[in-house]
C-alpha positions as CSV (number, residue, x, y, z in Angstrom):
1,M,0.0,0.0,0.0
2,N,1.3,3.4,-1.0
3,Y,0.3,5.2,2.2
4,V,1.8,8.6,1.2
5,M,-0.2,8.5,-2.0
6,V,-3.4,7.5,-0.1
7,L,-3.1,10.5,2.2
8,Y,-2.2,12.8,-0.7
9,I,-5.4,12.0,-2.5
10,L,-7.5,12.2,0.7
11,G,-6.1,15.7,0.9
12,Y,-7.4,16.4,-2.6
13,V,-10.9,15.1,-1.5
14,L,-10.9,17.3,1.6
15,K,-10.0,20.4,-0.4
16,F,-12.9,19.7,-2.8
17,E,-15.2,19.2,0.2
18,S,-14.1,22.5,1.5
19,A,-15.2,24.1,-1.7
20,F,-18.5,22.3,-1.7
21,L,-19.2,23.5,1.9
22,L,-19.0,27.1,0.7
23,L,-22.3,26.6,-1.2
24,P,-24.5,25.9,1.9
25,A,-22.6,28.7,3.7
26,F,-23.6,31.1,0.9
27,V,-27.3,29.8,1.1
28,G,-27.2,30.4,4.8
29,L,-25.9,34.0,4.3
30,L,-28.5,34.6,1.7
31,Y,-31.3,33.6,4.2
32,Q,-29.5,35.5,7.0
33,E,-29.0,32.3,9.1
34,K,-26.4,31.9,11.8
35,T,-25.9,28.3,10.6
36,A,-23.8,29.8,7.7
37,L,-21.0,30.2,10.2
38,A,-20.9,26.5,10.9
39,Y,-20.5,25.7,7.2
40,L,-17.8,28.4,6.8
41,L,-15.9,27.1,9.8
42,M,-16.1,23.5,8.5
43,S,-15.0,24.6,5.1
44,A,-11.9,26.1,6.6
45,I,-11.2,23.0,8.7
46,C,-11.5,20.7,5.7
47,F,-9.1,22.9,3.7
48,L,-6.5,23.0,6.5
49,C,-6.8,19.2,6.9
50,G,-6.4,18.8,3.1
51,V,-3.3,20.9,3.2
52,L,-1.9,18.9,6.1
53,F,-2.6,15.6,4.3
54,M,-0.9,16.9,1.1
55,H,2.2,18.4,2.8
56,R,4.3,15.3,1.9
57,K,4.3,14.7,-1.9
58,P,4.5,11.0,-2.8
59,K,7.8,9.8,-4.4
60,S,5.8,7.2,-6.4
61,K,2.5,8.0,-8.1
62,M,1.8,4.3,-8.9
63,L,-1.8,3.6,-8.2
64,Y,-2.8,0.0,-8.5
65,A,-6.2,-1.7,-7.9
66,R,-5.9,-2.2,-4.2
67,E,-4.9,1.5,-3.7
68,G,-7.8,2.5,-5.9
69,F,-10.4,0.5,-3.9
70,A,-8.9,1.6,-0.6
71,I,-8.7,5.3,-1.5
72,V,-12.2,5.5,-2.8
73,A,-13.7,3.7,0.3
74,L,-11.6,5.8,2.7
75,S,-12.5,9.0,0.8
76,W,-16.2,8.4,1.2
77,I,-15.8,7.6,4.9
78,V,-13.6,10.7,5.5
79,M,-15.9,12.9,3.5
80,S,-18.9,11.8,5.5
81,I,-17.1,12.2,8.8
82,F,-16.3,15.8,8.1
83,G,-19.5,16.5,6.2
84,A,-21.6,15.6,9.3
85,V,-20.0,18.1,11.6
86,P,-21.9,21.2,10.3
87,F,-25.2,19.6,11.2
88,V,-24.0,19.4,14.8
89,L,-22.4,22.8,14.9
90,A,-25.6,24.4,13.5
91,N,-27.6,22.4,16.1
92,D,-29.8,21.1,13.3
93,I,-28.9,17.5,14.2
94,P,-27.3,17.7,17.7
95,F,-26.3,14.0,18.1
96,Y,-23.2,13.3,15.9
97,V,-24.1,9.6,15.1
98,D,-27.5,10.8,13.7
99,A,-25.7,13.6,11.7
100,L,-23.2,11.0,10.4
101,F,-26.1,8.7,9.4
102,E,-27.8,11.6,7.6
103,T,-24.6,12.7,5.8
104,I,-23.7,9.1,4.7
105,S,-27.3,8.7,3.5
106,G,-26.8,12.0,1.5
107,F,-23.4,11.2,-0.1
108,T,-24.4,7.7,-1.0
109,T,-27.7,9.0,-2.5
110,T,-29.7,6.7,-0.2
111,G,-32.1,9.2,1.3
112,A,-32.8,7.3,4.5
113,S,-33.4,9.9,7.2
114,I,-33.4,10.0,11.0
115,L,-35.2,13.3,11.0
116,K,-38.8,13.5,12.2
117,E,-39.3,17.1,11.3
118,V,-37.4,18.0,8.1
119,E,-38.9,21.4,7.7
120,S,-37.4,22.6,11.0
121,L,-33.9,22.6,9.5
122,S,-32.2,25.7,8.3
123,H,-32.0,26.5,4.6
124,A,-28.2,25.9,4.7
125,S,-28.6,22.4,6.1
126,L,-31.5,21.5,3.8
127,F,-29.3,22.6,0.9
128,W,-26.3,20.6,2.1
129,R,-28.4,17.5,2.6
130,S,-29.7,17.7,-1.0
131,F,-26.4,18.9,-2.5
132,S,-24.6,15.9,-1.0
133,H,-26.9,13.7,-3.2
134,W,-25.7,15.6,-6.3
135,I,-22.0,15.2,-5.2
136,G,-22.4,11.5,-4.6
137,G,-24.6,10.8,-7.6
138,M,-21.9,10.8,-10.2
139,G,-19.1,10.4,-7.8
140,V,-16.5,12.7,-6.2
141,F,-13.6,11.2,-8.1
142,V,-15.3,11.5,-11.5
143,F,-15.7,15.2,-10.6
144,I,-12.0,15.6,-9.4
145,M,-10.7,13.8,-12.5
146,A,-12.8,16.1,-14.7
147,I,-11.0,19.1,-13.2
148,L,-7.5,17.9,-12.4
149,P,-5.0,15.5,-14.1
150,M,-4.3,13.5,-10.9
151,M,-2.4,10.3,-11.5
152,G,-1.8,10.1,-15.2
153,G,-2.9,6.7,-16.5
154,F,-3.5,5.2,-13.1
155,N,-6.7,7.1,-12.3
156,M,-8.8,4.5,-14.2
157,N,-8.5,2.4,-11.0
158,L,-10.2,5.2,-9.1
159,M,-13.0,5.4,-11.6
160,R,-13.5,1.6,-11.6
161,A,-13.7,1.6,-7.8
162,E,-16.3,4.4,-7.7
163,S,-18.4,3.8,-10.8
164,T,-21.5,1.6,-10.9
165,G,-22.0,-1.6,-12.9
166,P,-20.3,-4.9,-13.6
167,S,-17.6,-3.3,-15.8
168,V,-16.4,0.2,-16.5
169,S,-15.1,1.4,-19.8
170,K,-13.9,4.7,-21.1
171,L,-16.2,6.6,-23.5
172,V,-13.2,8.2,-25.1
173,P,-9.5,7.3,-25.0
174,H,-8.6,9.5,-22.0
175,V,-10.1,9.0,-18.6
176,K,-10.1,12.8,-17.9
177,D,-12.1,13.4,-21.1
178,T,-14.5,10.6,-20.1
179,A,-15.0,12.3,-16.7
180,K,-15.7,15.6,-18.4
181,I,-18.3,14.1,-20.7
182,L,-20.0,12.3,-17.8
183,Y,-20.2,15.5,-15.7
184,G,-21.2,17.6,-18.7
185,I,-24.2,15.4,-19.3
186,Y,-24.9,15.3,-15.5
187,I,-24.9,19.1,-15.2
188,A,-27.0,19.5,-18.4
189,I,-29.7,17.2,-17.1
190,T,-29.6,18.9,-13.7
191,L,-30.0,22.3,-15.2
192,L,-32.8,21.1,-17.5
193,C,-34.6,19.6,-14.4
194,I,-34.3,22.9,-12.5
195,I,-35.6,24.9,-15.5
196,F,-38.7,22.7,-15.9
197,L,-39.5,22.7,-12.1
198,T,-39.3,26.5,-11.9
199,V,-41.3,27.0,-15.1
200,F,-44.1,24.9,-13.6
201,G,-44.2,26.9,-10.4
202,M,-41.8,25.4,-8.0
203,P,-39.9,28.0,-5.8
204,V,-36.2,28.4,-6.8
205,F,-34.8,26.9,-3.6
206,D,-37.1,23.9,-3.8
207,A,-36.2,23.5,-7.5
208,F,-32.5,23.3,-6.8
209,T,-32.8,20.9,-3.8
210,T,-35.3,18.7,-5.7
211,A,-33.2,18.6,-8.8
212,F,-30.1,17.5,-6.7
213,G,-32.2,14.7,-5.2
214,T,-33.8,13.7,-8.5
215,I,-30.8,13.7,-10.8
216,G,-28.5,12.3,-8.1
217,T,-31.3,9.7,-7.4
218,G,-31.0,10.5,-3.7
219,G,-34.5,11.4,-2.5
220,F,-34.0,13.8,0.5
221,G,-37.1,15.9,0.5
222,I,-37.3,19.4,2.1
223,K,-40.9,18.8,3.2
224,N,-42.2,16.3,5.8
225,D,-44.5,14.7,3.2
226,S,-41.7,14.2,0.7
227,F,-43.3,15.1,-2.6
228,A,-47.0,14.7,-1.8
229,S,-47.8,18.4,-1.4
230,Y,-46.4,19.4,-4.8
231,S,-48.7,19.8,-7.9
232,P,-49.4,16.8,-10.2
233,A,-47.5,18.6,-13.0
234,L,-44.3,18.8,-10.8
235,Q,-44.8,15.2,-9.7
236,N,-44.9,14.1,-13.4
237,I,-41.8,16.2,-14.2
238,V,-39.9,14.5,-11.4
239,T,-41.1,11.1,-12.5
240,I,-39.6,11.7,-16.0
241,F,-36.3,13.0,-14.7
242,M,-36.0,10.1,-12.2
243,I,-36.4,7.6,-14.9
244,L,-34.0,9.5,-17.2
245,S,-31.4,9.5,-14.4
246,G,-31.6,5.8,-14.0
247,I,-30.5,5.2,-17.6
248,N,-26.9,4.3,-18.4
249,Y,-25.1,7.6,-19.3
250,S,-23.4,5.8,-22.2
251,L,-26.8,6.0,-24.0
252,Y,-26.8,9.8,-23.8
253,F,-23.2,9.8,-25.1
254,L,-24.0,7.6,-28.0
255,V,-27.1,9.7,-28.9
256,L,-25.0,12.9,-28.7
257,S,-22.4,11.2,-30.9
258,K,-25.2,10.3,-33.4
259,K,-24.6,6.6,-32.9
260,I,-28.3,5.8,-32.6
261,R,-27.9,2.2,-33.8
262,D,-25.4,1.5,-31.0
263,A,-27.6,3.2,-28.5
264,L,-30.5,0.9,-29.5
265,K,-28.4,-2.1,-28.9
266,L,-28.1,-1.4,-25.1
267,E,-30.0,-4.4,-23.7
268,E,-30.1,-3.3,-20.1
269,V,-31.8,0.0,-21.1
270,R,-34.5,-2.0,-23.0
271,W,-35.1,-4.2,-20.0
272,Y,-35.1,-1.2,-17.6
273,I,-37.9,0.5,-19.6
274,I,-39.9,-2.7,-20.1
275,T,-39.7,-3.4,-16.3
276,I,-40.9,0.1,-15.5
277,L,-43.9,-0.2,-17.8
278,A,-44.8,-3.7,-16.7
279,S,-44.5,-2.9,-13.0
280,A,-46.5,0.4,-13.3
281,L,-49.3,-1.3,-15.3
282,I,-49.7,-4.1,-12.7
283,I,-49.7,-1.6,-9.8
284,I,-52.2,0.6,-11.6
285,F,-54.6,-2.4,-11.9
286,D,-53.9,-3.4,-8.3
287,I,-54.6,0.1,-6.7
288,R,-57.3,1.2,-9.1
289,H,-59.9,1.4,-6.4
290,M,-57.8,3.5,-4.0
291,Y,-57.9,6.8,-5.8
292,Q,-60.6,9.0,-7.3
293,S,-59.5,9.0,-10.9
294,L,-57.5,6.9,-13.4
295,G,-55.1,9.8,-14.0
296,E,-54.3,10.0,-10.3
297,T,-53.8,6.3,-10.1
298,I,-51.4,6.3,-13.1
299,R,-49.5,9.3,-11.7
300,H,-48.9,7.7,-8.3
301,A,-48.0,4.3,-9.8
302,F,-45.4,5.6,-12.2
303,F,-44.0,8.0,-9.6
304,Q,-43.4,5.3,-7.1
305,V,-42.1,2.8,-9.6
306,G,-39.7,5.4,-11.0
307,S,-38.7,6.4,-7.5
308,V,-38.0,2.9,-6.3
309,I,-36.4,1.4,-9.4
310,T,-34.0,4.4,-9.7
311,T,-33.4,4.2,-5.9
312,T,-34.4,7.8,-5.5
313,G,-36.8,7.4,-2.7
314,F,-39.2,10.3,-3.1
315,S,-42.9,9.5,-2.4
316,T,-46.2,11.1,-3.2
317,V,-48.2,8.6,-1.2
318,D,-47.7,6.1,1.6
319,Y,-47.2,3.0,-0.5
320,D,-47.0,1.0,2.7
321,L,-50.8,1.1,2.6
322,W,-51.0,-0.4,-0.9
323,P,-52.1,-4.0,-1.5
324,E,-49.5,-6.8,-0.9
325,L,-49.0,-7.4,-4.7
326,S,-48.0,-3.8,-5.3
327,K,-45.7,-3.7,-2.2
328,C,-44.1,-7.0,-3.4
329,I,-43.3,-5.5,-6.8
330,L,-41.8,-2.4,-5.2
331,V,-39.5,-4.6,-3.0
332,I,-38.4,-6.5,-6.0
333,L,-37.6,-3.2,-7.8
334,M,-35.5,-2.2,-4.7
335,F,-33.2,-5.0,-5.6
336,T,-33.1,-4.6,-9.4
337,G,-32.2,-1.0,-9.2
338,A,-31.4,1.1,-12.3
339,C,-28.9,0.7,-15.1
340,S,-25.1,0.5,-14.7
341,G,-23.4,3.7,-15.5
342,S,-26.2,5.7,-14.0
343,T,-26.6,7.5,-10.6
344,G,-29.0,4.8,-9.4
345,G,-28.3,2.0,-6.9
346,G,-29.3,-1.6,-6.6
347,I,-27.9,-4.7,-8.2
348,K,-28.2,-3.0,-11.7
349,F,-30.0,-4.4,-14.8
350,A,-26.7,-5.2,-16.5
351,R,-25.8,-7.7,-13.8
352,I,-29.3,-9.2,-13.8
353,V,-29.2,-9.7,-17.6
354,I,-25.7,-11.3,-17.4
355,L,-26.9,-13.5,-14.5
356,F,-29.9,-14.8,-16.5
357,K,-27.9,-15.4,-19.6
358,T,-25.3,-17.3,-17.6
359,I,-28.0,-19.5,-16.0
360,R,-29.4,-20.1,-19.5
361,K,-25.9,-21.1,-20.7
362,E,-25.3,-23.5,-17.8
363,L,-28.7,-25.1,-18.3
364,S,-27.9,-25.6,-22.0
365,L,-24.5,-27.1,-21.2
366,S,-26.1,-29.6,-18.8
367,I,-28.1,-30.9,-21.8
368,H,-25.3,-30.4,-24.4
369,P,-22.0,-30.8,-22.6
370,R,-19.9,-30.4,-25.7
371,E,-21.6,-27.2,-26.8
372,I,-19.6,-24.0,-27.1
373,R,-21.7,-21.1,-26.1
374,K,-20.6,-17.6,-25.2
375,V,-22.6,-15.1,-23.1
376,R,-23.3,-12.1,-25.3
377,M,-24.6,-8.7,-24.4
378,D,-25.3,-5.8,-26.7
379,G,-24.0,-7.9,-29.6
380,H,-20.6,-8.6,-28.0
381,A,-19.2,-11.6,-26.1
382,I,-18.8,-10.9,-22.4
383,N,-15.4,-11.4,-20.9
384,H,-15.2,-14.3,-18.4
385,D,-13.8,-11.8,-15.8
386,V,-17.0,-9.8,-16.0
387,I,-19.1,-13.0,-15.4
388,R,-16.9,-14.0,-12.5
389,S,-17.1,-10.6,-11.0
390,T,-20.9,-10.6,-11.3
391,N,-21.2,-14.0,-9.6
392,V,-18.9,-12.8,-6.8
393,F,-20.8,-9.6,-6.4
394,M,-24.1,-11.5,-6.1
395,S,-22.6,-13.8,-3.5
396,I,-21.2,-10.9,-1.4
397,Y,-24.4,-9.0,-1.8
398,F,-26.7,-11.7,-0.4
399,I,-24.3,-12.6,2.4
400,L,-24.2,-8.9,3.4
401,L,-28.0,-8.6,3.1
402,L,-28.6,-11.6,5.4
403,A,-25.8,-10.7,7.9
404,S,-27.0,-7.1,8.2
405,T,-30.6,-8.2,8.7
406,L,-29.5,-10.6,11.4
407,L,-27.3,-7.9,13.1
408,I,-30.0,-5.2,13.3
409,S,-32.6,-7.8,14.6
410,V,-31.1,-7.2,18.1
411,D,-33.3,-4.1,18.2
412,E,-36.3,-6.4,18.3
413,Y,-38.3,-4.9,15.4
414,N,-40.3,-7.1,13.1
415,F,-38.8,-8.9,10.0
416,T,-40.4,-6.6,7.5
417,T,-38.9,-3.5,9.1
418,N,-35.5,-5.1,9.5
419,F,-35.3,-6.7,6.0
420,T,-36.6,-3.7,4.1
421,A,-34.4,-1.3,6.2
422,V,-31.3,-3.3,5.1
423,A,-32.6,-3.6,1.5
424,A,-33.3,0.2,1.4
425,T,-29.8,1.1,2.7
426,L,-27.8,-1.5,0.8
427,N,-29.6,-0.6,-2.4
428,N,-29.4,3.2,-1.6
429,I,-33.2,3.7,-1.8
430,G,-34.2,5.4,1.4
431,P,-37.6,4.3,2.7
432,G,-38.6,0.7,3.2
433,L,-41.8,-0.8,4.6
434,D,-43.6,-0.8,8.0
435,L,-41.6,1.1,10.6
436,V,-39.2,2.5,8.0
437,G,-41.9,3.1,5.4
438,P,-42.3,6.4,3.4
439,S,-44.1,8.1,6.3
440,Q,-41.6,6.9,8.9
441,N,-37.9,7.3,9.5
442,F,-34.8,5.4,10.7
443,S,-34.5,7.2,14.1
444,I,-36.0,4.1,15.8
445,F,-32.7,2.1,15.5
446,S,-30.0,1.8,18.1
447,V,-26.5,3.3,17.5
448,F,-25.2,-0.2,16.7
449,S,-27.8,-0.8,14.1
450,K,-27.3,2.7,12.6
451,F,-23.6,1.8,12.1
452,V,-24.5,-1.4,10.4
453,L,-26.9,0.5,8.1
454,M,-24.3,3.2,7.4
455,F,-21.8,0.5,6.4
456,D,-24.4,-0.9,4.1
457,M,-25.1,2.5,2.5
458,I,-21.4,3.1,1.6
459,A,-20.9,-0.6,0.5
460,G,-24.0,-0.4,-1.7
461,R,-23.0,2.9,-3.3
462,L,-19.4,1.7,-4.0
463,E,-20.6,-1.7,-5.4
464,L,-19.4,-3.7,-2.3
465,F,-15.8,-4.4,-3.4
466,P,-14.1,-1.3,-2.1
467,M,-15.5,-1.7,1.4
468,M,-14.8,-5.4,1.4
469,V,-11.2,-4.8,0.3
470,L,-10.7,-2.6,3.4
471,L,-11.3,-5.7,5.5
472,L,-8.5,-7.7,3.8
473,P,-5.2,-7.7,5.7
474,D,-3.3,-7.8,2.4
475,T,-4.7,-4.4,1.5
476,W,-2.6,-2.7,4.2
477,K,0.8,-4.3,3.5
478,R,3.4,-1.9,2.3
479,R,4.8,-2.5,-1.2
């Protein structure tokens, strides 16, 4: 392990977090809130710590896979530890563990909250909660690489460790240019969402915080009822942008590059759209008697399907009151998640497609042992390493899911609450069912259970491997 290089890059991260904290400080000053001082102070502390971490320049800038995984995992942990402090200093969330839970939930775009009264927070803290979604949505290292040439050719290991999906490829030959393209698309969609929301009557502050949560697929609301009190038009706009944010960003790049034929070949996007339509139609039929009109039923069904499958976590209704079939569909969508290469969480459709194709291949080989069959996706044969990685991911995923459910069961809550709480945090969704449903929160859990769920949130956002690598003794051996 190149420890000097690890500290040096952590210094980079803290300097960028220092800059990010200036935005909620500005919002606090704009609304003449004393909480602005808390964010200014923390911005200064982050900057000084960043300078301290970077005082010793590394002799070797070699950055291999284990450094990449460790740096990304540690960066998200450190960023959350520092990012939670302003909530405490501002007295918006006085208990540090709760503030840390809220901050990790923000950066990992989970949206699970311990707050019972969201509207009592200052504008600065509301902005920071939502802005943390936007920072974590595309990834802090993708942002840094788009701005600075950090490690030459070795920064691909950072992008692989932070990006979502079974494999990560460069859109263009240089990683820095790939990062610029991704963030360019990300910013463009965010601005477009803000414009639509303001045009249709949403206040500017609400539009910014909502767009951060929508495009980052985070789901922190600034109202106690999440999105229920906004107009049907605004709910429909958010539904569309949530679904767009769950699509693999490679599709947008291919469309912008006028490679429409290649864009249409993306299998996971097709299955993602088909799943949304099929799920919404079944739920519409299932809840048709619960609402006054068909239009209202369609709106709520598509909103909740879009919110859950993209792991955003907004809600217009308490879907915990829906029939069992509808709730079962939503729980399944919690696991599927969105597309790889998007800001959404969950297992990802690419992995699910690969898994089913691998099962089909193995079943075929059991009948025809001498048959030579390759697993293909988007017209190309899939590398065996990707299949192996997918299988290992699924194994770790379900072990962590079951282990976490078992660990938090010490709090003596029912199975539905425990299981969906873990599913909601591991898949970065936010609300679950029963005691952690859309009208409830996570404040009921003990400190121990909150730490388990915080681990799950970071592990889920980073696709498990970086957090698992931290637990390996070999990771920490000096080179």
